[in-house]
mmCIF file as gemmi writes it, N, C-alpha and C atoms, coordinates in Angstrom:
data_model
loop_
_atom_site.group_PDB
_atom_site.id
_atom_site.type_symbol
_atom_site.label_atom_id
_atom_site.label_alt_id
_atom_site.label_comp_id
_atom_site.label_asym_id
_atom_site.label_entity_id
_atom_site.label_seq_id
_atom_site.pdbx_PDB_ins_code
_atom_site.Cartn_x
_atom_site.Cartn_y
_atom_site.Cartn_z
_atom_site.occupancy
_atom_site.B_iso_or_equiv
_atom_site.pdbx_formal_charge
_atom_site.auth_seq_id
_atom_site.auth_asym_id
_atom_site.pdbx_PDB_model_num
ATOM 1 N N . UNK Axp A 1 ? 38.086 -20.2 -0.618 1 0 ? 1 A 1
ATOM 2 C CA . UNK Axp A 1 ? 38.678 -21.063 0.575 1 0 ? 1 A 1
ATOM 3 C C . UNK Axp A 1 ? 39.509 -22.357 -0.208 1 0 ? 1 A 1
ATOM 4 N N . UNK Axp A 2 ? 40.446 -22.984 0.197 1 0 ? 2 A 1
ATOM 5 C CA . UNK Axp A 2 ? 40.87 -24.291 -0.58 1 0 ? 2 A 1
ATOM 6 C C . UNK Axp A 2 ? 40.61 -25.334 0.892 1 0 ? 2 A 1
ATOM 7 N N . UNK Axp A 3 ? 40.316 -26.345 0.18 1 0 ? 3 A 1
ATOM 8 C CA . UNK Axp A 3 ? 39.611 -27.616 0.463 1 0 ? 3 A 1
ATOM 9 C C . UNK Axp A 3 ? 41.188 -28.02 0.923 1 0 ? 3 A 1
ATOM 10 N N . UNK Axp A 4 ? 40.806 -28.613 2.419 1 0 ? 4 A 1
ATOM 11 C CA . UNK Axp A 4 ? 41.674 -29.04 3.568 1 0 ? 4 A 1
ATOM 12 C C . UNK Axp A 4 ? 40.989 -30.091 4.017 1 0 ? 4 A 1
ATOM 13 N N . UNK Axp A 5 ? 42.212 -31.423 4.385 1 0 ? 5 A 1
ATOM 14 C CA . UNK Axp A 5 ? 41.944 -32.477 5.003 1 0 ? 5 A 1
ATOM 15 C C . UNK Axp A 5 ? 42.303 -32.405 6.447 1 0 ? 5 A 1
ATOM 16 N N . UNK Axp A 6 ? 41.063 -31.734 7.48 1 0 ? 6 A 1
ATOM 17 C CA . UNK Axp A 6 ? 42.284 -31.886 8.571 1 0 ? 6 A 1
ATOM 18 C C . UNK Axp A 6 ? 41.668 -33.133 9.355 1 0 ? 6 A 1
ATOM 19 N N . UNK Axp A 7 ? 40.596 -33.64 8.959 1 0 ? 7 A 1
ATOM 20 C CA . UNK Axp A 7 ? 40.209 -35.115 10.005 1 0 ? 7 A 1
ATOM 21 C C . UNK Axp A 7 ? 41.027 -36.401 9.107 1 0 ? 7 A 1
ATOM 22 N N . UNK Axp A 8 ? 41.406 -36.984 9.905 1 0 ? 8 A 1
ATOM 23 C CA . UNK Axp A 8 ? 42.265 -38.093 9.408 1 0 ? 8 A 1
ATOM 24 C C . UNK Axp A 8 ? 41.403 -39.346 8.94 1 0 ? 8 A 1
ATOM 25 N N . UNK Axp A 9 ? 40.274 -39.41 9.598 1 0 ? 9 A 1
ATOM 26 C CA . UNK Axp A 9 ? 39.738 -40.49 9.876 1 0 ? 9 A 1
ATOM 27 C C . UNK Axp A 9 ? 38.931 -40.909 8.273 1 0 ? 9 A 1
ATOM 28 N N . UNK Axp A 10 ? 39.095 -42.122 8.135 1 0 ? 10 A 1
ATOM 29 C CA . UNK Axp A 10 ? 38.309 -42.964 6.914 1 0 ? 10 A 1
ATOM 30 C C . UNK Axp A 10 ? 37.704 -44.005 7.067 1 0 ? 10 A 1
ATOM 31 N N . UNK Axp A 11 ? 36.661 -44.641 6.316 1 0 ? 11 A 1
ATOM 32 C CA . UNK Axp A 11 ? 35.958 -45.6 6.51 1 0 ? 11 A 1
ATOM 33 C C . UNK Axp A 11 ? 35.959 -46.75 5.294 1 0 ? 11 A 1
ATOM 34 N N . UNK Axp A 12 ? 35.842 -47.752 5.733 1 0 ? 12 A 1
ATOM 35 C CA . UNK Axp A 12 ? 35.425 -48.475 4.291 1 0 ? 12 A 1
ATOM 36 C C . UNK Axp A 12 ? 33.897 -49.121 4.234 1 0 ? 12 A 1
ATOM 37 N N . UNK Axp A 13 ? 33.455 -48.749 3.249 1 0 ? 13 A 1
ATOM 38 C CA . UNK Axp A 13 ? 32.012 -49.191 2.883 1 0 ? 13 A 1
ATOM 39 C C . UNK Axp A 13 ? 32.311 -50.081 2.105 1 0 ? 13 A 1
ATOM 40 N N . UNK Axp A 14 ? 31.883 -51.31 2.919 1 0 ? 14 A 1
ATOM 41 C CA . UNK Axp A 14 ? 31.591 -52.987 2.071 1 0 ? 14 A 1
ATOM 42 C C . UNK Axp A 14 ? 30.721 -53.274 0.857 1 0 ? 14 A 1
ATOM 43 N N . UNK Axp A 15 ? 29.581 -52.678 1.191 1 0 ? 15 A 1
ATOM 44 C CA . UNK Axp A 15 ? 28.485 -52.584 0.076 1 0 ? 15 A 1
ATOM 45 C C . UNK Axp A 15 ? 28.875 -51.891 -1.212 1 0 ? 15 A 1
ATOM 46 N N . UNK Axp A 16 ? 29.302 -50.852 -0.889 1 0 ? 16 A 1
ATOM 47 C CA . UNK Axp A 16 ? 30.011 -49.575 -2.169 1 0 ? 16 A 1
ATOM 48 C C . UNK Axp A 16 ? 31.123 -50.326 -2.42 1 0 ? 16 A 1
ATOM 49 N N . UNK Axp A 17 ? 31.842 -51.139 -1.946 1 0 ? 17 A 1
ATOM 50 C CA . UNK Axp A 17 ? 33.402 -51.239 -2.116 1 0 ? 17 A 1
ATOM 51 C C . UNK Axp A 17 ? 34.244 -49.947 -2.372 1 0 ? 17 A 1
ATOM 52 N N . UNK Axp A 18 ? 34.193 -49.265 -1.229 1 0 ? 18 A 1
ATOM 53 C CA . UNK Axp A 18 ? 34.75 -47.983 -1.3 1 0 ? 18 A 1
ATOM 54 C C . UNK Axp A 18 ? 35.376 -47.487 0.235 1 0 ? 18 A 1
ATOM 55 N N . UNK Axp A 19 ? 36.613 -46.545 0.165 1 0 ? 19 A 1
ATOM 56 C CA . UNK Axp A 19 ? 36.675 -45.958 1.4 1 0 ? 19 A 1
ATOM 57 C C . UNK Axp A 19 ? 36.176 -44.674 1.441 1 0 ? 19 A 1
ATOM 58 N N . UNK Axp A 20 ? 36.038 -43.82 2.249 1 0 ? 20 A 1
ATOM 59 C CA . UNK Axp A 20 ? 34.946 -42.899 2.919 1 0 ? 20 A 1
ATOM 60 C C . UNK Axp A 20 ? 36.106 -42.255 3.492 1 0 ? 20 A 1
ATOM 61 N N . UNK Axp A 21 ? 36.011 -41.037 2.916 1 0 ? 21 A 1
ATOM 62 C CA . UNK Axp A 21 ? 36.786 -39.739 3.786 1 0 ? 21 A 1
ATOM 63 C C . UNK Axp A 21 ? 35.951 -38.324 3.438 1 0 ? 21 A 1
ATOM 64 N N . UNK Axp A 22 ? 36.387 -37.408 4.453 1 0 ? 22 A 1
ATOM 65 C CA . UNK Axp A 22 ? 36.09 -36.197 4.039 1 0 ? 22 A 1
ATOM 66 C C . UNK Axp A 22 ? 37.027 -34.918 4.122 1 0 ? 22 A 1
ATOM 67 N N . UNK Axp A 23 ? 36.694 -33.946 3.704 1 0 ? 23 A 1
ATOM 68 C CA . UNK Axp A 23 ? 37.559 -32.551 3.274 1 0 ? 23 A 1
ATOM 69 C C . UNK Axp A 23 ? 36.825 -31.549 3.462 1 0 ? 23 A 1
ATOM 70 N N . UNK Axp A 24 ? 37.057 -30.689 3.751 1 0 ? 24 A 1
ATOM 71 C CA . UNK Axp A 24 ? 36.704 -28.916 4.348 1 0 ? 24 A 1
ATOM 72 C C . UNK Axp A 24 ? 37.131 -27.878 3.127 1 0 ? 24 A 1
ATOM 73 N N . UNK Axp A 25 ? 36.305 -26.91 3.333 1 0 ? 25 A 1
ATOM 74 C CA . UNK Axp A 25 ? 36.164 -26.217 2.406 1 0 ? 25 A 1
ATOM 75 C C . UNK Axp A 25 ? 35.924 -24.953 3.383 1 0 ? 25 A 1
ATOM 76 N N . UNK Axp A 26 ? 36.31 -24.357 4.348 1 0 ? 26 A 1
ATOM 77 C CA . UNK Axp A 26 ? 35.5 -23.588 4.955 1 0 ? 26 A 1
ATOM 78 C C . UNK Axp A 26 ? 34.737 -24.302 5.75 1 0 ? 26 A 1
ATOM 79 N N . UNK Axp A 27 ? 33.896 -23.627 6.409 1 0 ? 27 A 1
ATOM 80 C CA . UNK Axp A 27 ? 32.97 -24.113 7.013 1 0 ? 27 A 1
ATOM 81 C C . UNK Axp A 27 ? 32.074 -25.643 6.688 1 0 ? 27 A 1
ATOM 82 N N . UNK Axp A 28 ? 32.286 -25.54 5.283 1 0 ? 28 A 1
ATOM 83 C CA . UNK Axp A 28 ? 31.502 -26.645 4.543 1 0 ? 28 A 1
ATOM 84 C C . UNK Axp A 28 ? 32.593 -28.143 4.384 1 0 ? 28 A 1
ATOM 85 N N . UNK Axp A 29 ? 31.333 -29.072 4.542 1 0 ? 29 A 1
ATOM 86 C CA . UNK Axp A 29 ? 32.065 -30.299 4.506 1 0 ? 29 A 1
ATOM 87 C C . UNK Axp A 29 ? 31.863 -30.871 3.533 1 0 ? 29 A 1
ATOM 88 N N . UNK Axp A 30 ? 33.146 -31.54 2.711 1 0 ? 30 A 1
ATOM 89 C CA . UNK Axp A 30 ? 32.945 -32.575 1.242 1 0 ? 30 A 1
ATOM 90 C C . UNK Axp A 30 ? 33.035 -33.872 1.626 1 0 ? 30 A 1
ATOM 91 N N . UNK Axp A 31 ? 31.977 -34.131 1.279 1 0 ? 31 A 1
ATOM 92 C CA . UNK Axp A 31 ? 32.118 -36.092 1.213 1 0 ? 31 A 1
ATOM 93 C C . UNK Axp A 31 ? 32.768 -36.886 -0.645 1 0 ? 31 A 1
ATOM 94 N N . UNK Axp A 32 ? 33.794 -37.483 0.217 1 0 ? 32 A 1
ATOM 95 C CA . UNK Axp A 32 ? 34.494 -38.249 -0.987 1 0 ? 32 A 1
ATOM 96 C C . UNK Axp A 32 ? 34.906 -39.484 -0.453 1 0 ? 32 A 1
ATOM 97 N N . UNK Axp A 33 ? 34.956 -40.75 -1.898 1 0 ? 33 A 1
ATOM 98 C CA . UNK Axp A 33 ? 35.005 -41.793 -1.622 1 0 ? 33 A 1
ATOM 99 C C . UNK Axp A 33 ? 35.862 -42.341 -2.447 1 0 ? 33 A 1
ATOM 100 N N . UNK Axp A 34 ? 37.128 -43.232 -2.627 1 0 ? 34 A 1
ATOM 101 C CA . UNK Axp A 34 ? 37.957 -44.059 -2.92 1 0 ? 34 A 1
ATOM 102 C C . UNK Axp A 34 ? 37.144 -45.145 -3.534 1 0 ? 34 A 1
ATOM 103 N N . UNK Axp A 35 ? 36.989 -45.551 -5.014 1 0 ? 35 A 1
ATOM 104 C CA . UNK Axp A 35 ? 36.778 -47.133 -5.343 1 0 ? 35 A 1
ATOM 105 C C . UNK Axp A 35 ? 37.946 -47.812 -5.18 1 0 ? 35 A 1
ATOM 106 N N . UNK Axp A 36 ? 37.376 -49.259 -4.158 1 0 ? 36 A 1
ATOM 107 C CA . UNK Axp A 36 ? 38.823 -49.931 -4.177 1 0 ? 36 A 1
ATOM 108 C C . UNK Axp A 36 ? 39.219 -50.093 -5.263 1 0 ? 36 A 1
ATOM 109 N N . UNK Axp A 37 ? 38.903 -50.674 -6.489 1 0 ? 37 A 1
ATOM 110 C CA . UNK Axp A 37 ? 40.062 -50.994 -7.346 1 0 ? 37 A 1
ATOM 111 C C . UNK Axp A 37 ? 40.709 -49.605 -7.748 1 0 ? 37 A 1
ATOM 112 N N . UNK Axp A 38 ? 40.317 -48.569 -7.239 1 0 ? 38 A 1
ATOM 113 C CA . UNK Axp A 38 ? 41.342 -47.487 -7.534 1 0 ? 38 A 1
ATOM 114 C C . UNK Axp A 38 ? 42.715 -47.867 -6.231 1 0 ? 38 A 1
ATOM 115 N N . UNK Axp A 39 ? 42.457 -48.196 -5.231 1 0 ? 39 A 1
ATOM 116 C CA . UNK Axp A 39 ? 43.529 -48.199 -4.175 1 0 ? 39 A 1
ATOM 117 C C . UNK Axp A 39 ? 44.232 -49.569 -4.664 1 0 ? 39 A 1
ATOM 118 N N . UNK Axp A 40 ? 43.814 -50.461 -5.21 1 0 ? 40 A 1
ATOM 119 C CA . UNK Axp A 40 ? 44.459 -51.628 -5.806 1 0 ? 40 A 1
ATOM 120 C C . UNK Axp A 40 ? 45.456 -51.507 -6.865 1 0 ? 40 A 1
ATOM 121 N N . UNK Axp A 41 ? 44.924 -50.345 -7.686 1 0 ? 41 A 1
ATOM 122 C CA . UNK Axp A 41 ? 45.78 -49.792 -8.71 1 0 ? 41 A 1
ATOM 123 C C . UNK Axp A 41 ? 46.987 -49.265 -8.335 1 0 ? 41 A 1
ATOM 124 N N . UNK Axp A 42 ? 46.355 -48.056 -7.302 1 0 ? 42 A 1
ATOM 125 C CA . UNK Axp A 42 ? 47.849 -47.368 -6.876 1 0 ? 42 A 1
ATOM 126 C C . UNK Axp A 42 ? 48.822 -48.25 -6.118 1 0 ? 42 A 1
ATOM 127 N N . UNK Axp A 43 ? 48.177 -49.489 -5.427 1 0 ? 43 A 1
ATOM 128 C CA . UNK Axp A 43 ? 49.002 -50.173 -4.56 1 0 ? 43 A 1
ATOM 129 C C . UNK Axp A 43 ? 48.759 -51.262 -4.846 1 0 ? 43 A 1
ATOM 130 N N . UNK Axp A 44 ? 49.418 -52.34 -5.672 1 0 ? 44 A 1
ATOM 131 C CA . UNK Axp A 44 ? 49.337 -53.498 -6.423 1 0 ? 44 A 1
ATOM 132 C C . UNK Axp A 44 ? 49.053 -54.708 -5.271 1 0 ? 44 A 1
ATOM 133 N N . UNK Axp A 45 ? 49.941 -54.535 -4.261 1 0 ? 45 A 1
ATOM 134 C CA . UNK Axp A 45 ? 50.117 -55.355 -3.653 1 0 ? 45 A 1
ATOM 135 C C . UNK Axp A 45 ? 48.941 -55.326 -2.229 1 0 ? 45 A 1
ATOM 136 N N . UNK Axp A 46 ? 47.813 -54.461 -2.549 1 0 ? 46 A 1
ATOM 137 C CA . UNK Axp A 46 ? 46.517 -54.275 -1.224 1 0 ? 46 A 1
ATOM 138 C C . UNK Axp A 46 ? 45.995 -55.245 -1.291 1 0 ? 46 A 1
ATOM 139 N N . UNK Axp A 47 ? 46.119 -55.954 0.17 1 0 ? 47 A 1
ATOM 140 C CA . UNK Axp A 47 ? 45.001 -56.928 0.364 1 0 ? 47 A 1
ATOM 141 C C . UNK Axp A 47 ? 43.679 -56.363 0.321 1 0 ? 47 A 1
ATOM 142 N N . UNK Axp A 48 ? 42.702 -57.417 -0.487 1 0 ? 48 A 1
ATOM 143 C CA . UNK Axp A 48 ? 41.252 -57.63 -1 1 0 ? 48 A 1
ATOM 144 C C . UNK Axp A 48 ? 40.498 -57.694 0.382 1 0 ? 48 A 1
ATOM 145 N N . UNK Axp A 49 ? 40.52 -56.728 1.401 1 0 ? 49 A 1
ATOM 146 C CA . UNK Axp A 49 ? 39.56 -56.428 2.208 1 0 ? 49 A 1
ATOM 147 C C . UNK Axp A 49 ? 39.693 -55.329 2.956 1 0 ? 49 A 1
ATOM 148 N N . UNK Axp A 50 ? 39.372 -55.206 3.927 1 0 ? 50 A 1
ATOM 149 C CA . UNK Axp A 50 ? 38.906 -54.048 4.725 1 0 ? 50 A 1
ATOM 150 C C . UNK Axp A 50 ? 40.654 -53.544 4.934 1 0 ? 50 A 1
ATOM 151 N N . UNK Axp A 51 ? 40.969 -53.859 5.927 1 0 ? 51 A 1
ATOM 152 C CA . UNK Axp A 51 ? 42.079 -53.808 6.433 1 0 ? 51 A 1
ATOM 153 C C . UNK Axp A 51 ? 43.381 -53.662 5.101 1 0 ? 51 A 1
ATOM 154 N N . UNK Axp A 52 ? 43.328 -54.311 4.578 1 0 ? 52 A 1
ATOM 155 C CA . UNK Axp A 52 ? 44.396 -53.909 3.321 1 0 ? 52 A 1
ATOM 156 C C . UNK Axp A 52 ? 43.74 -52.563 2.264 1 0 ? 52 A 1
ATOM 157 N N . UNK Axp A 53 ? 42.285 -52.34 2.203 1 0 ? 53 A 1
ATOM 158 C CA . UNK Axp A 53 ? 42.189 -50.946 1.451 1 0 ? 53 A 1
ATOM 159 C C . UNK Axp A 53 ? 42.473 -49.736 2.36 1 0 ? 53 A 1
ATOM 160 N N . UNK Axp A 54 ? 42.517 -49.995 3.531 1 0 ? 54 A 1
ATOM 161 C CA . UNK Axp A 54 ? 42.254 -48.904 4.413 1 0 ? 54 A 1
ATOM 162 C C . UNK Axp A 54 ? 43.842 -48.598 4.944 1 0 ? 54 A 1
ATOM 163 N N . UNK Axp A 55 ? 45.114 -49.475 4.657 1 0 ? 55 A 1
ATOM 164 C CA . UNK Axp A 55 ? 46.215 -49.342 5.091 1 0 ? 55 A 1
ATOM 165 C C . UNK Axp A 55 ? 46.857 -48.793 3.421 1 0 ? 55 A 1
ATOM 166 N N . UNK Axp A 56 ? 46.377 -49.148 2.577 1 0 ? 56 A 1
ATOM 167 C CA . UNK Axp A 56 ? 46.975 -48.53 1.29 1 0 ? 56 A 1
ATOM 168 C C . UNK Axp A 56 ? 45.865 -47.214 1.17 1 0 ? 56 A 1
ATOM 169 N N . UNK Axp A 57 ? 45.165 -46.737 1.826 1 0 ? 57 A 1
ATOM 170 C CA . UNK Axp A 57 ? 44.733 -45.489 1.86 1 0 ? 57 A 1
ATOM 171 C C . UNK Axp A 57 ? 45.724 -44.734 2.436 1 0 ? 57 A 1
ATOM 172 N N . UNK Axp A 58 ? 45.858 -45.143 3.732 1 0 ? 58 A 1
ATOM 173 C CA . UNK Axp A 58 ? 46.788 -44.71 4.8 1 0 ? 58 A 1
ATOM 174 C C . UNK Axp A 58 ? 48.121 -44.208 3.827 1 0 ? 58 A 1
ATOM 175 N N . UNK Axp A 59 ? 48.519 -45.382 2.646 1 0 ? 59 A 1
ATOM 176 C CA . UNK Axp A 59 ? 50.058 -45.144 2.522 1 0 ? 59 A 1
ATOM 177 C C . UNK Axp A 59 ? 49.688 -43.977 1.295 1 0 ? 59 A 1
ATOM 178 N N . UNK Axp A 60 ? 48.849 -43.761 0.642 1 0 ? 60 A 1
ATOM 179 C CA . UNK Axp A 60 ? 48.776 -43.044 -0.532 1 0 ? 60 A 1
ATOM 180 C C . UNK Axp A 60 ? 47.882 -41.975 -0.044 1 0 ? 60 A 1
ATOM 181 N N . UNK Axp A 61 ? 47.24 -41.498 0.994 1 0 ? 61 A 1
ATOM 182 C CA . UNK Axp A 61 ? 46.378 -40.384 1.4 1 0 ? 61 A 1
ATOM 183 C C . UNK Axp A 61 ? 46.687 -39.122 0.732 1 0 ? 61 A 1
ATOM 184 N N . UNK Axp A 62 ? 48.496 -38.518 0.72 1 0 ? 62 A 1
ATOM 185 C CA . UNK Axp A 62 ? 48.57 -37.31 -0.081 1 0 ? 62 A 1
ATOM 186 C C . UNK Axp A 62 ? 47.97 -37.219 -1.388 1 0 ? 62 A 1
ATOM 187 N N . UNK Axp A 63 ? 48.404 -38.557 -2.13 1 0 ? 63 A 1
ATOM 188 C CA . UNK Axp A 63 ? 48.306 -38.805 -3.789 1 0 ? 63 A 1
ATOM 189 C C . UNK Axp A 63 ? 46.594 -38.436 -3.781 1 0 ? 63 A 1
ATOM 190 N N . UNK Axp A 64 ? 46.07 -39.372 -2.959 1 0 ? 64 A 1
ATOM 191 C CA . UNK Axp A 64 ? 44.422 -39.278 -2.593 1 0 ? 64 A 1
ATOM 192 C C . UNK Axp A 64 ? 43.9 -37.875 -2.281 1 0 ? 64 A 1
ATOM 193 N N . UNK Axp A 65 ? 44.1 -37.019 -1.435 1 0 ? 65 A 1
ATOM 194 C CA . UNK Axp A 65 ? 43.91 -35.717 -1.438 1 0 ? 65 A 1
ATOM 195 C C . UNK Axp A 65 ? 44.242 -34.892 -2.135 1 0 ? 65 A 1
ATOM 196 N N . UNK Axp A 66 ? 45.291 -34.85 -3.004 1 0 ? 66 A 1
ATOM 197 C CA . UNK Axp A 66 ? 45.465 -34.004 -4.166 1 0 ? 66 A 1
ATOM 198 C C . UNK Axp A 66 ? 44.263 -34.434 -5.507 1 0 ? 66 A 1
ATOM 199 N N . UNK Axp A 67 ? 44.441 -35.539 -5.687 1 0 ? 67 A 1
ATOM 200 C CA . UNK Axp A 67 ? 43.132 -36.16 -6.39 1 0 ? 67 A 1
ATOM 201 C C . UNK Axp A 67 ? 41.776 -35.773 -6.2 1 0 ? 67 A 1
ATOM 202 N N . UNK Axp A 68 ? 41.709 -35.315 -4.71 1 0 ? 68 A 1
ATOM 203 C CA . UNK Axp A 68 ? 40.38 -35.17 -4.47 1 0 ? 68 A 1
ATOM 204 C C . UNK Axp A 68 ? 40.045 -33.25 -4.589 1 0 ? 68 A 1
ATOM 205 N N . UNK Axp A 69 ? 41.202 -32.783 -4.049 1 0 ? 69 A 1
ATOM 206 C CA . UNK Axp A 69 ? 41.478 -31.622 -4.185 1 0 ? 69 A 1
ATOM 207 C C . UNK Axp A 69 ? 40.919 -31.053 -5.864 1 0 ? 69 A 1
ATOM 208 N N . UNK Axp A 70 ? 41.717 -31.56 -6.741 1 0 ? 70 A 1
ATOM 209 C CA . UNK Axp A 70 ? 41.577 -31.35 -8.091 1 0 ? 70 A 1
ATOM 210 C C . UNK Axp A 70 ? 39.961 -31.222 -8.54 1 0 ? 70 A 1
ATOM 211 N N . UNK Axp A 71 ? 39.55 -32.617 -8.6 1 0 ? 71 A 1
ATOM 212 C CA . UNK Axp A 71 ? 38.278 -32.817 -8.486 1 0 ? 71 A 1
ATOM 213 C C . UNK Axp A 71 ? 37.026 -31.815 -7.562 1 0 ? 71 A 1
ATOM 214 N N . UNK Axp A 72 ? 37.487 -31.211 -6.953 1 0 ? 72 A 1
ATOM 215 C CA . UNK Axp A 72 ? 36.899 -30.114 -6.244 1 0 ? 72 A 1
ATOM 216 C C . UNK Axp A 72 ? 36.751 -28.852 -6.839 1 0 ? 72 A 1
ATOM 217 N N . UNK Axp A 73 ? 37.999 -28.568 -7.321 1 0 ? 73 A 1
ATOM 218 C CA . UNK Axp A 73 ? 38.467 -27.587 -8.283 1 0 ? 73 A 1
ATOM 219 C C . UNK Axp A 73 ? 37.62 -27.343 -9.344 1 0 ? 73 A 1
ATOM 220 N N . UNK Axp A 74 ? 37.398 -28.572 -10.045 1 0 ? 74 A 1
ATOM 221 C CA . UNK Axp A 74 ? 36.706 -28.219 -11.106 1 0 ? 74 A 1
ATOM 222 C C . UNK Axp A 74 ? 35.623 -28.456 -11.032 1 0 ? 74 A 1
ATOM 223 N N . UNK Axp A 75 ? 34.762 -28.679 -9.932 1 0 ? 75 A 1
ATOM 224 C CA . UNK Axp A 75 ? 33.062 -28.643 -10.061 1 0 ? 75 A 1
ATOM 225 C C . UNK Axp A 75 ? 32.747 -28.704 -8.476 1 0 ? 75 A 1
ATOM 226 N N . UNK Axp A 76 ? 32.771 -27.931 -8.192 1 0 ? 76 A 1
ATOM 227 C CA . UNK Axp A 76 ? 32.233 -27.735 -6.505 1 0 ? 76 A 1
ATOM 228 C C . UNK Axp A 76 ? 30.881 -28.358 -6.057 1 0 ? 76 A 1
ATOM 229 N N . UNK Axp A 77 ? 30.934 -29.744 -5.808 1 0 ? 77 A 1
ATOM 230 C CA . UNK Axp A 77 ? 29.586 -30.255 -5.511 1 0 ? 77 A 1
ATOM 231 C C . UNK Axp A 77 ? 30.219 -30.98 -3.843 1 0 ? 77 A 1
ATOM 232 N N . UNK Axp A 78 ? 29.192 -31.446 -3.176 1 0 ? 78 A 1
ATOM 233 C CA . UNK Axp A 78 ? 29.302 -31.82 -1.732 1 0 ? 78 A 1
ATOM 234 C C . UNK Axp A 78 ? 29.526 -33.466 -1.679 1 0 ? 78 A 1
ATOM 235 N N . UNK Axp A 79 ? 29.685 -33.998 -3.111 1 0 ? 79 A 1
ATOM 236 C CA . UNK Axp A 79 ? 30.015 -35.44 -2.745 1 0 ? 79 A 1
ATOM 237 C C . UNK Axp A 79 ? 30.826 -36.026 -4.34 1 0 ? 79 A 1
ATOM 238 N N . UNK Axp A 80 ? 31.593 -36.748 -4.156 1 0 ? 80 A 1
ATOM 239 C CA . UNK Axp A 80 ? 32.394 -37.066 -5.053 1 0 ? 80 A 1
ATOM 240 C C . UNK Axp A 80 ? 32.686 -38.609 -4.835 1 0 ? 80 A 1
ATOM 241 N N . UNK Axp A 81 ? 32.702 -39.21 -5.693 1 0 ? 81 A 1
ATOM 242 C CA . UNK Axp A 81 ? 33.101 -40.649 -5.891 1 0 ? 81 A 1
ATOM 243 C C . UNK Axp A 81 ? 34.835 -40.483 -6.852 1 0 ? 81 A 1
ATOM 244 N N . UNK Axp A 82 ? 35.504 -41.246 -6.129 1 0 ? 82 A 1
ATOM 245 C CA . UNK Axp A 82 ? 36.689 -41.097 -7.6 1 0 ? 82 A 1
ATOM 246 C C . UNK Axp A 82 ? 37.186 -42.448 -7.522 1 0 ? 82 A 1
ATOM 247 N N . UNK Axp A 83 ? 37.261 -42.641 -8.863 1 0 ? 83 A 1
ATOM 248 C CA . UNK Axp A 83 ? 37.607 -44.285 -9.406 1 0 ? 83 A 1
ATOM 249 C C . UNK Axp A 83 ? 39.048 -44.17 -10.058 1 0 ? 83 A 1
ATOM 250 N N . UNK Axp A 84 ? 39.422 -45.436 -10.079 1 0 ? 84 A 1
ATOM 251 C CA . UNK Axp A 84 ? 40.508 -45.436 -11.21 1 0 ? 84 A 1
ATOM 252 C C . UNK Axp A 84 ? 41.439 -44.411 -12.024 1 0 ? 84 A 1
ATOM 253 N N . UNK Axp A 85 ? 39.839 -44.426 -12.516 1 0 ? 85 A 1
ATOM 254 C CA . UNK Axp A 85 ? 40.641 -43.433 -13.477 1 0 ? 85 A 1
ATOM 255 C C . UNK Axp A 85 ? 40.926 -41.88 -13.287 1 0 ? 85 A 1
ATOM 256 N N . UNK Axp A 86 ? 40.073 -41.491 -12.399 1 0 ? 86 A 1
ATOM 257 C CA . UNK Axp A 86 ? 40.998 -40.109 -11.68 1 0 ? 86 A 1
ATOM 258 C C . UNK Axp A 86 ? 42.553 -40.451 -11.143 1 0 ? 86 A 1
ATOM 259 N N . UNK Axp A 87 ? 43.021 -41.335 -10.861 1 0 ? 87 A 1
ATOM 260 C CA . UNK Axp A 87 ? 43.985 -41.762 -10.763 1 0 ? 87 A 1
ATOM 261 C C . UNK Axp A 87 ? 45.456 -42.055 -11.715 1 0 ? 87 A 1
ATOM 262 N N . UNK Axp A 88 ? 45.105 -42.008 -13.081 1 0 ? 88 A 1
ATOM 263 C CA . UNK Axp A 88 ? 45.27 -42.335 -14.349 1 0 ? 88 A 1
ATOM 264 C C . UNK Axp A 88 ? 46.509 -41.041 -14.491 1 0 ? 88 A 1
């Protein structure tokens, strides 16, 4: 099966400074996080707060999902932390 993102929910982890979201490979749920600095790199005008990072995630969700799918395709794990290097 391929990785899909049917659930559009996402949340901001203040302590980890990242946005969390999930993908699904059939019945498996795969957890992803995108570091806040990656959001700021993709969207330089991003406000450095929860609302700003979530809005940037929403604007870039297609790109983020593509990068997440590539990471999952390389190594099938249950947890990924995507950093600005993944979006280079």
